C-alpha positions in Angstrom: 20.1 17.6 -59.7 19.0 18.6 -63.2 15.3 19.2 -62.9 12.5 19.6 -66.1 9.0 21.2 -65.8 6.4 20.7 -67.5 3.0 21.3 -66.4 1.4 17.9 -65.5 4.7 16.3 -64.1 8.1 17.3 -62.8 11.5 15.5 -63.5 14.6 15.0 -61.9 17.7 13.4 -62.3 21.7 12.6 -60.6 24.5 10.8 -61.8 25.6 8.0 -59.5 28.1 6.2 -60.2 27.6 4.3 -63.2 23.3 4.9 -62.8 21.3 7.7 -63.4 18.4 7.9 -61.2 15.9 9.9 -61.7 12.7 11.1 -60.2 9.4 12.0 -61.1 6.1 13.9 -59.7 3.9 15.7 -60.1 -0.5 15.7 -60.1 -1.9 14.8 -63.1 -1.2 10.8 -64.2 -2.4 10.0 -67.6 -1.6 8.0 -70.1 0.1 10.9 -72.0 1.9 12.1 -69.0 3.6 9.1 -68.4 4.3 8.8 -73.0 5.5 12.6 -71.9 8.1 11.7 -68.7 9.5 8.9 -70.2 10.4 10.5 -73.7 12.1 13.0 -71.5 13.8 9.8 -70.0 15.0 8.2 -73.1 16.5 11.8 -74.3 18.2 11.9 -71.0 19.9 9.1 -71.1 21.0 9.4 -74.2 22.5 12.6 -73.9 23.7 11.4 -70.4 25.2 7.8 -71.8 24.8 6.0 -68.8 23.9 2.1 -69.3 22.2 1.8 -65.7 18.4 3.5 -64.8 16.7 3.9 -61.9 13.2 5.9 -61.8 11.2 6.6 -58.8 7.7 7.2 -60.1 5.6 8.7 -56.9 3.5 10.4 -59.8 0.2 7.5 -59.8 -2.9 8.1 -57.8 -4.1 5.8 -61.3 -2.1 3.4 -62.1 -2.3 2.4 -65.5 -3.5 -0.6 -67.0 -3.1 -3.4 -69.2 -3.3 -1.7 -72.5 -1.6 1.1 -71.9 1.1 -0.4 -70.1 1.5 -2.8 -73.3 1.4 0.8 -75.9 4.2 2.1 -73.8 6.5 -1.2 -73.2 5.8 -0.4 -77.4 7.3 2.3 -77.2 9.7 1.5 -75.2 11.1 -1.4 -77.2 12.3 1.3 -80.1 15.0 2.4 -77.0 15.7 -0.7 -75.7 18.8 -0.5 -76.7 19.6 2.7 -74.8 20.3 1.1 -71.6 21.4 -2.4 -70.0 19.4 -2.5 -66.9 15.7 -0.1 -65.9 14.7 -0.7 -62.5 11.6 1.3 -61.3 11.0 1.6 -57.5 6.9 2.2 -56.7 6.6 3.5 -53.3 2.9 2.6 -53.0 1.8 -0.4 -52.6 -1.3 -0.5 -53.6 0.0 -0.6 -57.2 3.2 -2.6 -57.3 0.7 -5.3 -58.9 0.0 -2.6 -62.0 3.5 -2.1 -61.7 4.9 -6.0 -61.7 2.6 -6.4 -65.4 4.8 -3.2 -66.5 7.7 -5.5 -66.0 5.7 -8.4 -68.2 4.7 -6.3 -71.1 8.7 -4.7 -70.8 10.6 -7.9 -71.1 8.2 -9.3 -73.9 9.6 -6.5 -76.0 13.5 -7.0 -74.6 13.7 -4.2 -72.1 16.1 -6.0 -68.8 13.4 -4.3 -66.3 12.5 -4.8 -62.7 9.8 -3.6 -60.9 11.1 -2.7 -57.0 9.3 -1.3 -54.2 12.1 -0.1 -52.3 15.2 1.5 -53.5 18.3 -0.5 -52.3 16.5 -3.3 -53.5 16.7 -1.7 -56.8 20.3 -0.5 -56.9 21.6 -4.2 -55.6 20.5 -5.0 -58.7 21.8 -2.7 -61.0 25.2 -3.5 -59.0 24.6 -7.3 -59.2 21.9 -8.9 -61.0 20.2 -11.5 -59.8 21.0 -15.3 -60.0 18.5 -15.1 -62.6 21.0 -13.1 -64.8 23.7 -15.3 -63.4 22.6 -18.9 -64.0 22.1 -17.5 -67.9 25.0 -16.8 -67.9 26.5 -20.3 -67.6 23.8 -22.4 -69.7 
């Protein structure tokens, strides 16, 4: 599993089938750090060429505020073509509401992103999609 370390975060990734799994950890939680590790996720995704991403974020001491999420979504919009689906796993229940806001921001700029509390649910969505997506195929 290749790893990347900066003084503020650690990012590891591995391939599993047609999905890239990322794990983000570290002690510093700031907008600059979020932007840095998402830029690295983009670079790895481009290099590996897989179009499904599962990101487990274990960094949160304080979740991003709505303005920071909007800024991050706007930055990621220019990279939306690299992935078909992006699943973000937020294992800390008290941060789910903030991450749901991140999902809304991402979808508004054209990123097919979903937030989950469990890895199993994220994997299922990456593999099969959702009933909402299937409904759009036939309309």
